[in-house]
N, CA, C, O and the ligand as a Tripos MOL2 file, in Angstrom:
@<TRIPOS>MOLECULE
protein
  245   243    62     0     0
PROTEIN
NO_CHARGES

@<TRIPOS>ATOM
      1 N         247.5040   81.2070   93.4580 N.3       1 MET1
      2 CA        247.6580   82.6430   93.1780 C.3       1 MET1
      3 C         248.5240   82.8360   91.9350 C.2       1 MET1
      4 O         249.5720   82.2060   91.7860 O.2       1 MET1
      5 N         248.0740   83.7000   91.0660 N.am      2 THR2
      6 CA        248.8230   83.9750   89.8510 C.3       2 THR2
      7 C         249.7570   85.1520   90.0610 C.2       2 THR2
      8 O         249.3290   86.2340   90.4650 O.2       2 THR2
      9 N         251.0050   84.9390   89.7910 N.am      3 THR3
     10 CA        252.0070   85.9760   89.9940 C.3       3 THR3
     11 C         252.5190   86.4880   88.6650 C.2       3 THR3
     12 O         252.8770   87.6600   88.5420 O.2       3 THR3
     13 N         252.5570   85.6180   87.6690 N.am      4 PHE4
     14 CA        253.1510   85.9850   86.3880 C.3       4 PHE4
     15 C         252.1070   86.0260   85.2710 C.2       4 PHE4
     16 O         251.1460   85.2560   85.2510 O.2       4 PHE4
     17 N         252.3370   86.9540   84.3490 N.am      5 VAL5
     18 CA        251.4520   87.0850   83.2020 C.3       5 VAL5
     19 C         252.2870   86.8920   81.9490 C.2       5 VAL5
     20 O         253.3340   87.5160   81.7800 O.2       5 VAL5
     21 N         251.8110   86.0240   81.0790 N.am      6 ILE6
     22 CA        252.5180   85.7720   79.8320 C.3       6 ILE6
     23 C         251.8140   86.4790   78.6860 C.2       6 ILE6
     24 O         250.5880   86.4610   78.5730 O.2       6 ILE6
     25 N         252.6140   87.0940   77.8520 N.am      7 ASP7
     26 CA        252.0960   87.8270   76.7180 C.3       7 ASP7
     27 C         252.8800   87.3390   75.5010 C.2       7 ASP7
     28 O         254.0300   87.7320   75.3020 O.2       7 ASP7
     29 N         252.2660   86.4900   74.6940 N.am      8 SER8
     30 CA        253.0410   85.9160   73.5980 C.3       8 SER8
     31 C         252.5250   86.3590   72.2410 C.2       8 SER8
     32 O         251.3210   86.4640   72.0060 O.2       8 SER8
     33 N         253.4710   86.6110   71.3650 N.am      9 THR9
     34 CA        253.1480   86.8850   69.9800 C.3       9 THR9
     35 C         253.6090   85.6690   69.1790 C.2       9 THR9
     36 O         253.9940   84.6530   69.7580 O.2       9 THR9
     37 N         253.5710   85.7700   67.8690 N.am     10 LYS10
     38 CA        253.9900   84.6640   67.0310 C.3      10 LYS10
     39 C         255.4320   84.2600   67.3040 C.2      10 LYS10
     40 O         255.7680   83.0760   67.2730 O.2      10 LYS10
     41 N         256.2780   85.2440   67.5680 N.am     11 HIS11
     42 CA        257.7070   84.9660   67.6570 C.3      11 HIS11
     43 C         258.3090   85.1040   69.0460 C.2      11 HIS11
     44 O         259.3540   84.5210   69.3370 O.2      11 HIS11
     45 N         257.6590   85.8650   69.8920 N.am     12 THR12
     46 CA        258.2720   86.1180   71.2030 C.3      12 THR12
     47 C         257.2810   85.8880   72.3310 C.2      12 THR12
     48 O         256.0650   85.9430   72.1470 O.2      12 THR12
     49 N         257.8350   85.6300   73.4920 N.am     13 VAL13
     50 CA        257.0430   85.4700   74.6970 C.3      13 VAL13
     51 C         257.5770   86.4560   75.7320 C.2      13 VAL13
     52 O         258.7480   86.4080   76.1090 O.2      13 VAL13
     53 N         256.6980   87.3500   76.1840 N.am     14 VAL14
     54 CA        257.0980   88.2910   77.2280 C.3      14 VAL14
     55 C         256.4150   87.8670   78.5180 C.2      14 VAL14
     56 O         255.2050   87.6390   78.5540 O.2      14 VAL14
     57 N         257.1940   87.7670   79.5580 N.am     15 ILE15
     58 CA        256.6320   87.4050   80.8440 C.3      15 ILE15
     59 C         256.8300   88.5440   81.8260 C.2      15 ILE15
     60 O         257.9100   89.1270   81.9180 O.2      15 ILE15
     61 N         255.7620   88.8510   82.5610 N.am     16 ARG16
     62 CA        255.8040   89.9420   83.5400 C.3      16 ARG16
     63 C         255.4070   89.4320   84.9090 C.2      16 ARG16
     64 O         254.6890   88.4420   85.0500 O.2      16 ARG16
     65 N         255.9010   90.1430   85.9130 N.am     17 CYS17
     66 CA        255.5260   89.8190   87.2820 C.3      17 CYS17
     67 C         254.4930   90.8350   87.7480 C.2      17 CYS17
     68 O         254.6880   92.0430   87.6140 O.2      17 CYS17
     69 N         253.3920   90.3310   88.2950 N.am     18 LYS18
     70 CA        252.3230   91.2290   88.7500 C.3      18 LYS18
     71 C         252.7590   92.0980   89.9220 C.2      18 LYS18
     72 O         252.2710   93.2160   90.0910 O.2      18 LYS18
     73 N         253.6720   91.5830   90.7230 N.am     19 SER19
     74 CA        254.0810   92.3260   91.9200 C.3      19 SER19
     75 C         255.1980   93.3200   91.6360 C.2      19 SER19
     76 O         255.3420   94.3050   92.3600 O.2      19 SER19
     77 N         255.9900   93.0800   90.5990 N.am     20 CYS20
     78 CA        257.1320   93.9370   90.2990 C.3      20 CYS20
     79 C         256.9340   94.5450   88.9110 C.2      20 CYS20
     80 O         257.1680   93.8970   87.8910 O.2      20 CYS20
     81 N         256.5050   95.7870   88.9000 N.am     21 THR21
     82 CA        256.2390   96.4380   87.6200 C.3      21 THR21
     83 C         257.5160   96.6590   86.8170 C.2      21 THR21
     84 O         257.4750   96.7850   85.5930 O.2      21 THR21
     85 N         258.6530   96.7060   87.5150 N.am     22 TRP22
     86 CA        259.9350   96.9560   86.8540 C.3      22 TRP22
     87 C         260.4700   95.7090   86.1630 C.2      22 TRP22
     88 O         261.4020   95.8030   85.3640 O.2      22 TRP22
     89 N         259.9110   94.5660   86.4470 N.am     23 TRP23
     90 CA        260.4780   93.3240   85.9200 C.3      23 TRP23
     91 C         259.6710   92.7540   84.7580 C.2      23 TRP23
     92 O         258.4510   92.6050   84.8340 O.2      23 TRP23
     93 N         260.3800   92.4430   83.6960 N.am     24 SER24
     94 CA        259.7810   91.6680   82.6080 C.3      24 SER24
     95 C         260.9310   91.0290   81.8440 C.2      24 SER24
     96 O         262.0670   91.5010   81.8940 O.2      24 SER24
     97 N         260.6220   89.9580   81.1420 N.am     25 ALA25
     98 CA        261.6660   89.2710   80.3890 C.3      25 ALA25
     99 C         261.0930   88.7800   79.0790 C.2      25 ALA25
    100 O         259.9140   88.4380   78.9920 O.2      25 ALA25
    101 N         261.9350   88.7470   78.0600 N.am     26 MET26
    102 CA        261.4920   88.2790   76.7610 C.3      26 MET26
    103 C         262.2790   87.0440   76.3520 C.2      26 MET26
    104 O         263.5070   87.0170   76.4240 O.2      26 MET26
    105 N         261.5540   86.0320   75.9260 N.am     27 ARG27
    106 CA        262.1870   84.8040   75.4560 C.3      27 ARG27
    107 C         261.4820   84.3440   74.1820 C.2      27 ARG27
    108 O         260.5320   84.9740   73.7180 O.2      27 ARG27
    109 N         261.9620   83.2460   73.6330 N.am     28 PHE28
    110 CA        261.3790   82.7840   72.3780 C.3      28 PHE28
    111 C         260.4830   81.5640   72.5290 C.2      28 PHE28
    112 O         259.9310   81.0630   71.5500 O.2      28 PHE28
    113 N         260.3450   81.0920   73.7520 N.am     29 SER29
    114 CA        259.3910   80.0150   73.9930 C.3      29 SER29
    115 C         258.8300   80.1440   75.3980 C.2      29 SER29
    116 O         259.4290   80.7750   76.2690 O.2      29 SER29
    117 N         257.6830   79.5420   75.6000 N.am     30 ARG30
    118 CA        257.0540   79.5940   76.9170 C.3      30 ARG30
    119 C         257.8980   78.8900   77.9650 C.2      30 ARG30
    120 O         257.9900   79.3370   79.1080 O.2      30 ARG30
    121 N         258.5090   77.7900   77.5660 N.am     31 ALA31
    122 CA        259.3360   77.0410   78.5060 C.3      31 ALA31
    123 C         260.4720   77.9140   79.0270 C.2      31 ALA31
    124 O         260.7680   77.9130   80.2220 O.2      31 ALA31
    125 N         261.1090   78.6620   78.1200 N.am     32 GLU32
    126 CA        262.2070   79.5440   78.5150 C.3      32 GLU32
    127 C         261.6950   80.6930   79.3800 C.2      32 GLU32
    128 O         262.3390   81.0960   80.3490 O.2      32 GLU32
    129 N         260.5210   81.2120   79.0110 N.am     33 ALA33
    130 CA        259.9410   82.3140   79.7810 C.3      33 ALA33
    131 C         259.6600   81.8930   81.2170 C.2      33 ALA33
    132 O         259.9400   82.6360   82.1580 O.2      33 ALA33
    133 N         259.1070   80.7060   81.3750 N.am     34 TRP34
    134 CA        258.8230   80.2240   82.7300 C.3      34 TRP34
    135 C         260.1010   79.9560   83.4970 C.2      34 TRP34
    136 O         260.1400   80.0770   84.7220 O.2      34 TRP34
    137 N         261.1540   79.5870   82.7640 N.am     35 GLN35
    138 CA        262.4440   79.3620   83.4050 C.3      35 GLN35
    139 C         262.9790   80.6480   84.0390 C.2      35 GLN35
    140 O         263.4230   80.6230   85.1870 O.2      35 GLN35
    141 N         262.9450   81.7640   83.3170 N.am     36 VAL36
    142 CA        263.4260   83.0310   83.9020 C.3      36 VAL36
    143 C         262.4870   83.5040   85.0080 C.2      36 VAL36
    144 O         262.9180   84.0820   86.0060 O.2      36 VAL36
    145 N         261.1970   83.2470   84.8090 N.am     37 ALA37
    146 CA        260.2340   83.6120   85.8520 C.3      37 ALA37
    147 C         260.5350   82.8480   87.1340 C.2      37 ALA37
    148 O         260.4200   83.3820   88.2370 O.2      37 ALA37
    149 N         260.9150   81.6080   86.9680 N.am     38 ASN38
    150 CA        261.2560   80.7790   88.1200 C.3      38 ASN38
    151 C         262.4470   81.3620   88.8830 C.2      38 ASN38
    152 O         262.4500   81.3840   90.1130 O.2      38 ASN38
    153 N         263.4540   81.8330   88.1490 N.am     39 ASP39
    154 CA        264.6100   82.4680   88.7930 C.3      39 ASP39
    155 C         264.1880   83.7240   89.5520 C.2      39 ASP39
    156 O         264.6180   83.9540   90.6820 O.2      39 ASP39
    157 N         263.3390   84.5340   88.9140 N.am     40 HIS40
    158 CA        262.8380   85.7480   89.5500 C.3      40 HIS40
    159 C         262.0380   85.4070   90.8070 C.2      40 HIS40
    160 O         262.1890   86.0490   91.8470 O.2      40 HIS40
    161 N         261.2070   84.4140   90.6970 N.am     41 GLU41
    162 CA        260.3530   84.0040   91.8120 C.3      41 GLU41
    163 C         261.1840   83.5350   93.0030 C.2      41 GLU41
    164 O         260.9080   83.8930   94.1480 O.2      41 GLU41
    165 N         262.2040   82.7290   92.7160 N.am     42 ARG42
    166 CA        263.0580   82.2220   93.7900 C.3      42 ARG42
    167 C         263.7330   83.3590   94.5470 C.2      42 ARG42
    168 O         263.8700   83.3110   95.7690 O.2      42 ARG42
    169 N         264.1610   84.4040   93.7920 N.am     43 LEU43
    170 CA        264.8640   85.5320   94.3940 C.3      43 LEU43
    171 C         263.9320   86.4780   95.1430 C.2      43 LEU43
    172 O         264.2190   86.8860   96.2680 O.2      43 LEU43
    173 N         262.8130   86.8220   94.5060 N.am     44 HIS44
    174 CA        261.9870   87.9090   95.0140 C.3      44 HIS44
    175 C         260.7030   87.4490   95.6890 C.2      44 HIS44
    176 O         260.1440   88.1690   96.5170 O.2      44 HIS44
    177 N         260.2360   86.2690   95.3440 N.am     45 HIS45
    178 CA        258.9750   85.7840   95.9260 C.3      45 HIS45
    179 C         259.1230   84.3320   96.3530 C.2      45 HIS45
    180 O         258.4120   83.4560   95.8600 O.2      45 HIS45
    181 N         260.0380   84.0830   97.2590 N.am     46 PRO46
    182 CA        260.2750   82.6760   97.6380 C.3      46 PRO46
    183 C         259.0440   82.0050   98.2340 C.2      46 PRO46
    184 O         258.9930   80.7790   98.3290 O.2      46 PRO46
    185 N         258.0530   82.7970   98.6360 N.am     47 GLU47
    186 CA        256.8300   82.2180   99.2050 C.3      47 GLU47
    187 C         255.8710   81.7410   98.1190 C.2      47 GLU47
    188 O         254.9000   81.0440   98.4140 O.2      47 GLU47
    189 N         256.1340   82.1090   96.8710 N.am     48 HIS48
    190 CA        255.2530   81.7100   95.7740 C.3      48 HIS48
    191 C         255.7990   80.4870   95.0440 C.2      48 HIS48
    192 O         257.0000   80.2170   95.0480 O.2      48 HIS48
    193 N         254.8700   79.7520   94.4130 N.am     49 ARG49
    194 CA        255.2770   78.5550   93.6750 C.3      49 ARG49
    195 C         254.7020   78.5500   92.2630 C.2      49 ARG49
    196 O         254.6240   77.5020   91.6220 O.2      49 ARG49
    197 N         254.3050   79.7120   91.7850 N.am     50 HIS50
    198 CA        253.6160   79.7680   90.4900 C.3      50 HIS50
    199 C         254.5200   79.3400   89.3370 C.2      50 HIS50
    200 O         254.1950   78.4180   88.5880 O.2      50 HIS50
    201 N         255.6690   80.0270   89.2020 N.am     51 ALA51
    202 CA        256.5760   79.7150   88.0980 C.3      51 ALA51
    203 C         257.1450   78.3060   88.2500 C.2      51 ALA51
    204 O         257.3040   77.5710   87.2750 O.2      51 ALA51
    205 N         257.4430   77.9560   89.4800 N.am     52 GLN52
    206 CA        257.9830   76.6160   89.7450 C.3      52 GLN52
    207 C         257.0260   75.5420   89.2290 C.2      52 GLN52
    208 O         257.4430   74.5610   88.6130 O.2      52 GLN52
    209 N         255.7510   75.7470   89.4930 N.am     53 LYS53
    210 CA        254.7220   74.8120   89.0420 C.3      53 LYS53
    211 C         254.6750   74.7680   87.5120 C.2      53 LYS53
    212 O         254.5830   73.6970   86.9130 O.2      53 LYS53
    213 N         254.7390   75.9430   86.8940 N.am     54 MET54
    214 CA        254.6770   76.0160   85.4370 C.3      54 MET54
    215 C         255.8990   75.3560   84.8070 C.2      54 MET54
    216 O         255.7790   74.6860   83.7820 O.2      54 MET54
    217 N         257.0580   75.5370   85.4030 N.am     55 VAL55
    218 CA        258.2750   74.9120   84.8790 C.3      55 VAL55
    219 C         258.1420   73.3960   84.9240 C.2      55 VAL55
    220 O         258.5240   72.7140   83.9730 O.2      55 VAL55
    221 N         257.6170   72.8710   85.9930 N.am     56 SER56
    222 CA        257.4980   71.4090   86.0710 C.3      56 SER56
    223 C         256.4340   70.8900   85.1030 C.2      56 SER56
    224 O         256.5300   69.7630   84.6170 O.2      56 SER56
    225 N         255.4220   71.7120   84.8240 N.am     57 GLN57
    226 CA        254.4250   71.3250   83.8170 C.3      57 GLN57
    227 C         255.0410   71.2830   82.4230 C.2      57 GLN57
    228 O         254.7470   70.3840   81.6360 O.2      57 GLN57
    229 N         255.9030   72.2680   82.1200 N.am     58 GLN58
    230 CA        256.5470   72.3190   80.8060 C.3      58 GLN58
    231 C         257.4420   71.1060   80.6040 C.2      58 GLN58
    232 O         257.5640   70.5810   79.4970 O.2      58 GLN58
    233 N         258.0660   70.6720   81.6960 N.am     59 ARG59
    234 CA        258.9560   69.5090   81.6060 C.3      59 ARG59
    235 C         258.1850   68.2400   81.2940 C.2      59 ARG59
    236 O         258.6720   67.3640   80.5800 O.2      59 ARG59
    237 N         256.9630   68.1470   81.8420 N.am     60 GLN60
    238 CA        256.1720   66.9510   81.6450 C.3      60 GLN60
    239 C         255.6690   66.8350   80.2040 C.2      60 GLN60
    240 O         255.5920   65.7370   79.6530 O.2      60 GLN60
    241 N         255.3320   67.9610   79.6080 N.am     61 SER61
    242 CA        254.7190   67.8980   78.2810 C.3      61 SER61
    243 C         255.7680   67.8370   77.1830 C.2      61 SER61
    244 O         255.4230   67.7800   76.0030 O.2      61 SER61
    245 ZN        258.2460   89.8910   91.1410 Zn       62 ZN62
@<TRIPOS>BOND
     1     1     2 1
     2     2     3 1
     3     3     4 2
     4     3     5 am
     5     5     6 1
     6     6     7 1
     7     7     8 2
     8     7     9 am
     9     9    10 1
    10    10    11 1
    11    11    12 2
    12    11    13 am
    13    13    14 1
    14    14    15 1
    15    15    16 2
    16    15    17 am
    17    17    18 1
    18    18    19 1
    19    19    20 2
    20    19    21 am
    21    21    22 1
    22    22    23 1
    23    23    24 2
    24    23    25 am
    25    25    26 1
    26    26    27 1
    27    27    28 2
    28    27    29 am
    29    29    30 1
    30    30    31 1
    31    31    32 2
    32    31    33 am
    33    33    34 1
    34    34    35 1
    35    35    36 2
    36    35    37 am
    37    37    38 1
    38    38    39 1
    39    39    40 2
    40    39    41 am
    41    41    42 1
    42    42    43 1
    43    43    44 2
    44    43    45 am
    45    45    46 1
    46    46    47 1
    47    47    48 2
    48    47    49 am
    49    49    50 1
    50    50    51 1
    51    51    52 2
    52    51    53 am
    53    53    54 1
    54    54    55 1
    55    55    56 2
    56    55    57 am
    57    57    58 1
    58    58    59 1
    59    59    60 2
    60    59    61 am
    61    61    62 1
    62    62    63 1
    63    63    64 2
    64    63    65 am
    65    65    66 1
    66    66    67 1
    67    67    68 2
    68    67    69 am
    69    69    70 1
    70    70    71 1
    71    71    72 2
    72    71    73 am
    73    73    74 1
    74    74    75 1
    75    75    76 2
    76    75    77 am
    77    77    78 1
    78    78    79 1
    79    79    80 2
    80    79    81 am
    81    81    82 1
    82    82    83 1
    83    83    84 2
    84    83    85 am
    85    85    86 1
    86    86    87 1
    87    87    88 2
    88    87    89 am
    89    89    90 1
    90    90    91 1
    91    91    92 2
    92    91    93 am
    93    93    94 1
    94    94    95 1
    95    95    96 2
    96    95    97 am
    97    97    98 1
    98    98    99 1
    99    99   100 2
   100    99   101 am
   101   101   102 1
   102   102   103 1
   103   103   104 2
   104   103   105 am
   105   105   106 1
   106   106   107 1
   107   107   108 2
   108   107   109 am
   109   109   110 1
   110   110   111 1
   111   111   112 2
   112   111   113 am
   113   113   114 1
   114   114   115 1
   115   115   116 2
   116   115   117 am
   117   117   118 1
   118   118   119 1
   119   119   120 2
   120   119   121 am
   121   121   122 1
   122   122   123 1
   123   123   124 2
   124   123   125 am
   125   125   126 1
   126   126   127 1
   127   127   128 2
   128   127   129 am
   129   129   130 1
   130   130   131 1
   131   131   132 2
   132   131   133 am
   133   133   134 1
   134   134   135 1
   135   135   136 2
   136   135   137 am
   137   137   138 1
   138   138   139 1
   139   139   140 2
   140   139   141 am
   141   141   142 1
   142   142   143 1
   143   143   144 2
   144   143   145 am
   145   145   146 1
   146   146   147 1
   147   147   148 2
   148   147   149 am
   149   149   150 1
   150   150   151 1
   151   151   152 2
   152   151   153 am
   153   153   154 1
   154   154   155 1
   155   155   156 2
   156   155   157 am
   157   157   158 1
   158   158   159 1
   159   159   160 2
   160   159   161 am
   161   161   162 1
   162   162   163 1
   163   163   164 2
   164   163   165 am
   165   165   166 1
   166   166   167 1
   167   167   168 2
   168   167   169 am
   169   169   170 1
   170   170   171 1
   171   171   172 2
   172   171   173 am
   173   173   174 1
   174   174   175 1
   175   175   176 2
   176   175   177 am
   177   177   178 1
   178   178   179 1
   179   179   180 2
   180   179   181 am
   181   181   182 1
   182   182   183 1
   183   183   184 2
   184   183   185 am
   185   185   186 1
   186   186   187 1
   187   187   188 2
   188   187   189 am
   189   189   190 1
   190   190   191 1
   191   191   192 2
   192   191   193 am
   193   193   194 1
   194   194   195 1
   195   195   196 2
   196   195   197 am
   197   197   198 1
   198   198   199 1
   199   199   200 2
   200   199   201 am
   201   201   202 1
   202   202   203 1
   203   203   204 2
   204   203   205 am
   205   205   206 1
   206   206   207 1
   207   207   208 2
   208   207   209 am
   209   209   210 1
   210   210   211 1
   211   211   212 2
   212   211   213 am
   213   213   214 1
   214   214   215 1
   215   215   216 2
   216   215   217 am
   217   217   218 1
   218   218   219 1
   219   219   220 2
   220   219   221 am
   221   221   222 1
   222   222   223 1
   223   223   224 2
   224   223   225 am
   225   225   226 1
   226   226   227 1
   227   227   228 2
   228   227   229 am
   229   229   230 1
   230   230   231 1
   231   231   232 2
   232   231   233 am
   233   233   234 1
   234   234   235 1
   235   235   236 2
   236   235   237 am
   237   237   238 1
   238   238   239 1
   239   239   240 2
   240   239   241 am
   241   241   242 1
   242   242   243 1
   243   243   244 2
@<TRIPOS>SUBSTRUCTURE
     1 MET1         2 RESIDUE 1 A MET
     2 THR2         6 RESIDUE 1 A THR
     3 THR3        10 RESIDUE 1 A THR
     4 PHE4        14 RESIDUE 1 A PHE
     5 VAL5        18 RESIDUE 1 A VAL
     6 ILE6        22 RESIDUE 1 A ILE
     7 ASP7        26 RESIDUE 1 A ASP
     8 SER8        30 RESIDUE 1 A SER
     9 THR9        34 RESIDUE 1 A THR
    10 LYS10       38 RESIDUE 1 A LYS
    11 HIS11       42 RESIDUE 1 A HIS
    12 THR12       46 RESIDUE 1 A THR
    13 VAL13       50 RESIDUE 1 A VAL
    14 VAL14       54 RESIDUE 1 A VAL
    15 ILE15       58 RESIDUE 1 A ILE
    16 ARG16       62 RESIDUE 1 A ARG
    17 CYS17       66 RESIDUE 1 A CYS
    18 LYS18       70 RESIDUE 1 A LYS
    19 SER19       74 RESIDUE 1 A SER
    20 CYS20       78 RESIDUE 1 A CYS
    21 THR21       82 RESIDUE 1 A THR
    22 TRP22       86 RESIDUE 1 A TRP
    23 TRP23       90 RESIDUE 1 A TRP
    24 SER24       94 RESIDUE 1 A SER
    25 ALA25       98 RESIDUE 1 A ALA
    26 MET26      102 RESIDUE 1 A MET
    27 ARG27      106 RESIDUE 1 A ARG
    28 PHE28      110 RESIDUE 1 A PHE
    29 SER29      114 RESIDUE 1 A SER
    30 ARG30      118 RESIDUE 1 A ARG
    31 ALA31      122 RESIDUE 1 A ALA
    32 GLU32      126 RESIDUE 1 A GLU
    33 ALA33      130 RESIDUE 1 A ALA
    34 TRP34      134 RESIDUE 1 A TRP
    35 GLN35      138 RESIDUE 1 A GLN
    36 VAL36      142 RESIDUE 1 A VAL
    37 ALA37      146 RESIDUE 1 A ALA
    38 ASN38      150 RESIDUE 1 A ASN
    39 ASP39      154 RESIDUE 1 A ASP
    40 HIS40      158 RESIDUE 1 A HIS
    41 GLU41      162 RESIDUE 1 A GLU
    42 ARG42      166 RESIDUE 1 A ARG
    43 LEU43      170 RESIDUE 1 A LEU
    44 HIS44      174 RESIDUE 1 A HIS
    45 HIS45      178 RESIDUE 1 A HIS
    46 PRO46      182 RESIDUE 1 A PRO
    47 GLU47      186 RESIDUE 1 A GLU
    48 HIS48      190 RESIDUE 1 A HIS
    49 ARG49      194 RESIDUE 1 A ARG
    50 HIS50      198 RESIDUE 1 A HIS
    51 ALA51      202 RESIDUE 1 A ALA
    52 GLN52      206 RESIDUE 1 A GLN
    53 LYS53      210 RESIDUE 1 A LYS
    54 MET54      214 RESIDUE 1 A MET
    55 VAL55      218 RESIDUE 1 A VAL
    56 SER56      222 RESIDUE 1 A SER
    57 GLN57      226 RESIDUE 1 A GLN
    58 GLN58      230 RESIDUE 1 A GLN
    59 ARG59      234 RESIDUE 1 A ARG
    60 GLN60      238 RESIDUE 1 A GLN
    61 SER61      242 RESIDUE 1 A SER
    62 ZN62       245 GROUP 0 **** ****
């Protein structure tokens, strides 16, 4: 299940949560964006593993 949507431009990466319209974060790399998403997910959607999975993928590459 996809919980987060990434919207990246040349310089910035905005990450949004599909379930929380009030939440979004801006970072300068995808790795950082997934990191904040992971924090949000742990707090608000502990049943989801989307950001967690993406963070571990970023670490591998
Ligand atoms: Zn959320």
